[in-house]
LOFI-68290 format. One record per residue (C-alpha): residue in three letters; residue number from 1; x, y, z. Coordinates in steps of 0.2 Angstrom, whole numbers, plus 5000, padded with zeros to 4 digits. Layout:
<atoms>
('ALA',NUM,(X,Y,Z))
...
</atoms>
This chain:
<atoms>
('UNK',1,(6372,5444,5672))
('UNK',2,(6367,5426,5675))
('UNK',3,(6385,5419,5673))
('UNK',4,(6392,5431,5685))
('UNK',5,(6380,5427,5698))
('UNK',6,(6385,5409,5695))
('UNK',7,(6404,5414,5697))
('UNK',8,(6399,5422,5713))
('UNK',9,(6392,5407,5721))
('UNK',10,(6405,5398,5716))
('UNK',11,(6419,5408,5724))
('UNK',12,(6409,5408,5741))
('UNK',13,(6408,5390,5741))
('UNK',14,(6427,5389,5739))
('UNK',15,(6429,5401,5753))
('UNK',16,(6417,5391,5764))
('UNK',17,(6425,5376,5759))
('UNK',18,(6443,5383,5764))
('UNK',19,(6437,5391,5780))
('UNK',20,(6431,5374,5787))
('UNK',21,(6450,5366,5783))
('UNK',22,(6464,5368,5793))
('UNK',23,(6476,5383,5789))
('UNK',24,(6495,5380,5787))
('UNK',25,(6499,5391,5801))
('UNK',26,(6488,5381,5812))
('UNK',27,(6495,5366,5806))
('UNK',28,(6512,5370,5809))
('UNK',29,(6507,5375,5826))
('UNK',30,(6499,5359,5830))
('UNK',31,(6513,5350,5822))
('UNK',32,(6526,5359,5834))
('UNK',33,(6518,5350,5849))
('UNK',34,(6521,5334,5840))
('UNK',35,(6537,5324,5842))
('UNK',36,(6533,5314,5825))
('UNK',37,(6540,5322,5812))
('UNK',38,(6536,5311,5797))
('UNK',39,(6517,5310,5801))
('UNK',40,(6518,5330,5799))
('UNK',41,(6527,5330,5783))
('UNK',42,(6512,5317,5777))
('UNK',43,(6497,5327,5783))
('UNK',44,(6506,5343,5774))
('UNK',45,(6508,5334,5759))
('UNK',46,(6490,5327,5760))
('UNK',47,(6486,5345,5763))
('UNK',48,(6494,5350,5747))
('UNK',49,(6486,5337,5738))
('UNK',50,(6469,5343,5743))
('UNK',51,(6473,5361,5740))
('UNK',52,(6478,5356,5723))
('UNK',53,(6462,5346,5720))
('UNK',54,(6451,5360,5725))
('UNK',55,(6462,5371,5713))
('UNK',56,(6459,5360,5700))
('UNK',57,(6441,5357,5703))
('UNK',58,(6440,5377,5703))
('UNK',59,(6450,5378,5687))
('UNK',60,(6436,5367,5679))
('UNK',61,(6423,5374,5685))
('UNK',62,(6430,5391,5679))
('UNK',63,(6431,5385,5660))
('UNK',64,(6416,5377,5662))
('UNK',65,(6408,5392,5666))
('UNK',66,(6417,5403,5653))
('UNK',67,(6413,5389,5639))
('UNK',68,(6395,5390,5645))
('UNK',69,(6395,5408,5643))
('UNK',70,(6403,5407,5625))
('UNK',71,(6388,5395,5622))
('UNK',72,(6377,5407,5629))
('UNK',73,(6383,5422,5619))
('UNK',74,(6383,5411,5603))
('UNK',75,(6365,5404,5608))
('UNK',76,(6360,5422,5610))
('UNK',77,(6367,5428,5592))
('UNK',78,(6360,5413,5583))
('UNK',79,(6344,5417,5591))
('UNK',80,(6346,5435,5586))
('UNK',81,(6349,5428,5568))
('UNK',82,(6334,5418,5568))
('UNK',83,(6323,5431,5576))
('UNK',84,(6329,5443,5562))
('UNK',85,(6325,5431,5549))
('UNK',86,(6309,5426,5557))
('UNK',87,(6305,5445,5555))
('UNK',88,(6312,5447,5538))
('UNK',89,(6300,5432,5533))
('UNK',90,(6286,5441,5542))
('UNK',91,(6290,5457,5533))
('UNK',92,(6291,5449,5517))
('UNK',93,(6275,5439,5520))
('UNK',94,(6267,5457,5524))
('UNK',95,(6275,5466,5509))
('UNK',96,(6268,5450,5499))
('UNK',97,(6251,5452,5507))
('UNK',98,(6250,5470,5504))
('UNK',99,(6256,5466,5486))
('UNK',100,(6241,5454,5485))
('UNK',101,(6229,5464,5490))
('UNK',102,(6235,5480,5481))
('UNK',103,(6232,5468,5465))
('UNK',104,(6217,5463,5472))
('UNK',105,(6209,5481,5473))
('UNK',106,(6216,5486,5457))
('UNK',107,(6208,5472,5449))
('UNK',108,(6191,5476,5461))
('UNK',109,(6191,5494,5454))
('UNK',110,(6195,5488,5436))
('UNK',111,(6180,5476,5437))
('UNK',112,(6170,5490,5445))
('UNK',113,(6174,5502,5431))
('UNK',114,(6170,5489,5418))
('UNK',115,(6152,5486,5426))
('UNK',116,(6151,5505,5429))
('UNK',117,(6153,5505,5409))
('UNK',118,(6144,5491,5405))
('UNK',119,(6128,5498,5414))
('UNK',120,(6131,5515,5405))
('UNK',121,(6132,5506,5390))
('UNK',122,(6116,5497,5394))
('UNK',123,(6107,5511,5401))
('UNK',124,(6112,5521,5382))
('UNK',125,(6105,5505,5373))
('UNK',126,(6089,5505,5383))
('UNK',127,(6088,5524,5379))
('UNK',128,(6091,5520,5360))
('UNK',129,(6079,5506,5361))
('UNK',130,(6064,5518,5370))
('UNK',131,(6070,5531,5355))
('UNK',132,(6067,5515,5342))
('UNK',133,(6050,5509,5350))
('UNK',134,(6043,5528,5352))
('UNK',135,(6049,5530,5334))
('UNK',136,(6040,5514,5328))
('UNK',137,(6023,5519,5337))
('UNK',138,(6024,5535,5327))
('UNK',139,(6027,5526,5311))
('UNK',140,(6014,5514,5314))
('UNK',141,(6001,5527,5317))
('UNK',142,(6007,5534,5301))
('UNK',143,(6005,5518,5292))
('UNK',144,(5988,5518,5300))
('UNK',145,(5984,5533,5292))
('UNK',146,(5989,5528,5273))
('UNK',147,(5979,5516,5262))
('UNK',148,(5982,5497,5264))
('UNK',149,(5987,5487,5248))
('UNK',150,(5969,5482,5246))
('UNK',151,(5964,5501,5246))
('UNK',152,(5977,5505,5234))
('UNK',153,(5974,5490,5221))
('UNK',154,(5955,5495,5222))
('UNK',155,(5961,5513,5217))
('UNK',156,(5972,5506,5204))
('UNK',157,(5958,5495,5197))
('UNK',158,(5947,5511,5197))
('UNK',159,(5959,5521,5186))
('UNK',160,(5960,5522,5167))
('UNK',161,(5971,5511,5157))
('UNK',162,(5983,5517,5145))
('UNK',163,(5969,5513,5131))
('UNK',164,(5955,5522,5139))
('UNK',165,(5968,5537,5142))
('UNK',166,(5973,5537,5122))
('UNK',167,(5955,5536,5118))
('UNK',168,(5952,5552,5129))
('UNK',169,(5966,5561,5122))
('UNK',170,(5960,5558,5106))
('UNK',171,(5942,5564,5111))
('UNK',172,(5949,5580,5119))
('UNK',173,(5957,5584,5104))
('UNK',174,(5944,5582,5093))
('UNK',175,(5935,5594,5104))
('UNK',176,(5950,5606,5104))
('UNK',177,(5949,5606,5085))
('UNK',178,(5932,5612,5086))
('UNK',179,(5936,5626,5097))
('UNK',180,(5941,5643,5092))
('UNK',181,(5961,5649,5090))
('UNK',182,(5970,5661,5101))
('UNK',183,(5970,5675,5087))
('UNK',184,(5950,5673,5087))
('UNK',185,(5949,5673,5106))
('UNK',186,(5960,5690,5106))
('UNK',187,(5951,5697,5095))
('UNK',188,(5934,5692,5103))
('UNK',189,(5941,5698,5120))
('UNK',190,(5946,5716,5112))
('UNK',191,(5930,5718,5105))
('UNK',192,(5923,5714,5122))
('UNK',193,(5934,5726,5132))
('UNK',194,(5928,5740,5118))
('UNK',195,(5911,5735,5121))
('UNK',196,(5912,5736,5140))
('UNK',197,(5921,5751,5140))
('UNK',198,(5907,5760,5130))
('UNK',199,(5894,5751,5141))
('UNK',200,(5904,5759,5158))
('UNK',201,(5902,5775,5150))
('UNK',202,(5883,5774,5146))
('UNK',203,(5881,5766,5164))
('UNK',204,(5890,5781,5173))
('UNK',205,(5875,5789,5182))
('UNK',206,(5866,5794,5197))
('UNK',207,(5850,5798,5204))
('UNK',208,(5845,5807,5220))
('UNK',209,(5830,5812,5226))
('UNK',210,(5821,5826,5238))
('UNK',211,(5809,5821,5249))
('UNK',212,(5812,5832,5265))
('UNK',213,(5801,5846,5259))
('UNK',214,(5812,5859,5266))
('UNK',215,(5826,5869,5255))
('UNK',216,(5843,5877,5262))
('UNK',217,(5849,5895,5260))
('UNK',218,(5844,5901,5244))
('UNK',219,(5832,5889,5240))
('UNK',220,(5844,5875,5236))
('UNK',221,(5836,5858,5237))
('UNK',222,(5846,5846,5250))
('UNK',223,(5847,5829,5240))
('UNK',224,(5842,5816,5253))
('UNK',225,(5842,5799,5247))
('UNK',226,(5854,5793,5233))
('UNK',227,(5844,5779,5223))
('UNK',228,(5857,5774,5210))
('UNK',229,(5877,5776,5207))
('UNK',230,(5886,5766,5196))
('UNK',231,(5902,5777,5200))
('UNK',232,(5903,5784,5217))
('UNK',233,(5921,5788,5214))
('UNK',234,(5916,5801,5198))
('UNK',235,(5899,5806,5206))
('UNK',236,(5900,5811,5223))
('UNK',237,(5886,5812,5234))
('UNK',238,(5885,5816,5254))
('UNK',239,(5868,5814,5263))
('UNK',240,(5857,5829,5264))
('UNK',241,(5871,5841,5255))
('UNK',242,(5865,5853,5242))
('UNK',243,(5876,5848,5228))
('UNK',244,(5883,5833,5217))
('UNK',245,(5901,5834,5215))
('UNK',246,(5906,5827,5196))
('UNK',247,(5924,5822,5197))
('UNK',248,(5929,5820,5179))
('UNK',249,(5928,5833,5167))
('UNK',250,(5916,5831,5151))
('UNK',251,(5900,5831,5143))
('UNK',252,(5885,5825,5155))
('UNK',253,(5867,5822,5153))
('UNK',254,(5856,5831,5167))
('UNK',255,(5838,5825,5171))
('UNK',256,(5828,5836,5182))
('UNK',257,(5810,5834,5188))
('UNK',258,(5799,5845,5201))
('UNK',259,(5783,5840,5207))
('UNK',260,(5773,5853,5217))
('UNK',261,(5755,5862,5216))
('UNK',262,(5760,5878,5211))
('UNK',263,(5772,5881,5197))
('UNK',264,(5788,5883,5202))
('UNK',265,(5805,5891,5196))
('UNK',266,(5821,5881,5194))
('UNK',267,(5839,5887,5192))
('UNK',268,(5853,5874,5189))
('UNK',269,(5870,5880,5196))
('UNK',270,(5887,5875,5191))
('UNK',271,(5899,5880,5205))
('UNK',272,(5887,5892,5212))
('UNK',273,(5884,5901,5196))
('UNK',274,(5866,5899,5187))
('UNK',275,(5866,5892,5170))
('UNK',276,(5848,5887,5167))
('UNK',277,(5834,5894,5173))
('UNK',278,(5818,5882,5170))
('UNK',279,(5800,5888,5172))
('UNK',280,(5783,5881,5166))
('UNK',281,(5784,5896,5152))
('UNK',282,(5800,5890,5144))
('UNK',283,(5796,5870,5147))
('UNK',284,(5783,5859,5141))
('UNK',285,(5765,5863,5142))
('UNK',286,(5758,5852,5160))
('UNK',287,(5741,5843,5157))
('UNK',288,(5728,5844,5169))
('UNK',289,(5740,5847,5185))
('UNK',290,(5729,5836,5195))
('UNK',291,(5733,5829,5212))
('UNK',292,(5736,5811,5218))
('UNK',293,(5723,5808,5233))
('UNK',294,(5734,5801,5248))
('UNK',295,(5730,5783,5250))
('UNK',296,(5743,5782,5264))
('UNK',297,(5756,5772,5255))
('UNK',298,(5764,5781,5241))
('UNK',299,(5765,5801,5241))
('UNK',300,(5755,5816,5241))
('UNK',301,(5763,5827,5227))
('UNK',302,(5757,5828,5209))
('UNK',303,(5756,5815,5196))
('UNK',304,(5765,5828,5184))
('UNK',305,(5778,5840,5187))
('UNK',306,(5791,5851,5179))
('UNK',307,(5803,5840,5170))
('UNK',308,(5818,5845,5159))
('UNK',309,(5832,5835,5151))
('UNK',310,(5849,5844,5145))
('UNK',311,(5867,5843,5141))
('UNK',312,(5881,5851,5150))
('UNK',313,(5900,5851,5147))
('UNK',314,(5907,5852,5165))
('UNK',315,(5923,5854,5172))
('UNK',316,(5933,5844,5183))
('UNK',317,(5925,5843,5200))
('UNK',318,(5910,5853,5195))
('UNK',319,(5897,5856,5209))
('UNK',320,(5879,5853,5204))
('UNK',321,(5866,5862,5213))
('UNK',322,(5847,5865,5211))
('UNK',323,(5839,5882,5217))
('UNK',324,(5820,5880,5220))
('UNK',325,(5807,5893,5221))
('UNK',326,(5789,5888,5223))
('UNK',327,(5776,5878,5233))
('UNK',328,(5786,5871,5249))
('UNK',329,(5776,5856,5249))
('UNK',330,(5786,5848,5235))
('UNK',331,(5796,5835,5230))
('UNK',332,(5812,5833,5216))
('UNK',333,(5824,5822,5208))
('UNK',334,(5841,5824,5199))
('UNK',335,(5850,5812,5187))
('UNK',336,(5866,5814,5180))
('UNK',337,(5873,5803,5166))
('UNK',338,(5892,5805,5159))
('UNK',339,(5892,5803,5140))
</atoms>
């Protein structure tokens, strides 16, 4: 665009110059009025020379313009190449910078991971250290409860040595040699078992008392108090019941005593059936029949009464009852012993 503007300016200058010079027709017209031919030819020749100069100048100017345009194009291409080279270099620098930033970020991430792992390892180490400290404190507490070396040494010193232990063993052996043998012990134990069995048999007894002064239906005596019972599983008593149950069958000794002012009559019943009738005429003689005056401390009954001892062969679960007939103001006892 600049080259075209400069070319148009040059053409306009040439037109202006030509317009200021004499045209050929004007010259011929002017010369026609002249008489001197040689002068006319000379002016024409000068005009041609001038025109050739103008044309030469114009061609030079055009060639200069063309060379300048080519130079401008060349300069434009070179500038473009240089700009592209600069841009490429800038792009390479940017890429290199990005690579550097990427590598730097990777290194930072790596360092961060290492730092995190290191902190995690440090925390794990601290946890283990705290655990070790806790276990150490527990161990210290346990050790405080234990005896120290001085106490252990004192205990060891207070213990018997080998010679003392040997002497003690000899003494024990000597004492054991004086003891009974196992056969003697077994024989003694067997004899003791037999004796205990006999004693248990003799000791299977019970005793009950009537103190309520009242009888039940049929004159049956209720046994209010149990004073002795060596075998409650065999001699079964219930408070105020009119019978005693003998659970085991066998031979029993019965002891009976009635204390009253009048002479009573007593019947011994087994399972509701009378088996013995006891009266003063069939029993031993009573002497005096006196009465103990009340002192307010013991009893108002007689000193002596109707007593009887007999032996019964009882079946299993025999019910022993006593039917009384006599003075209401009376007391009694009943004793049973298994033989």
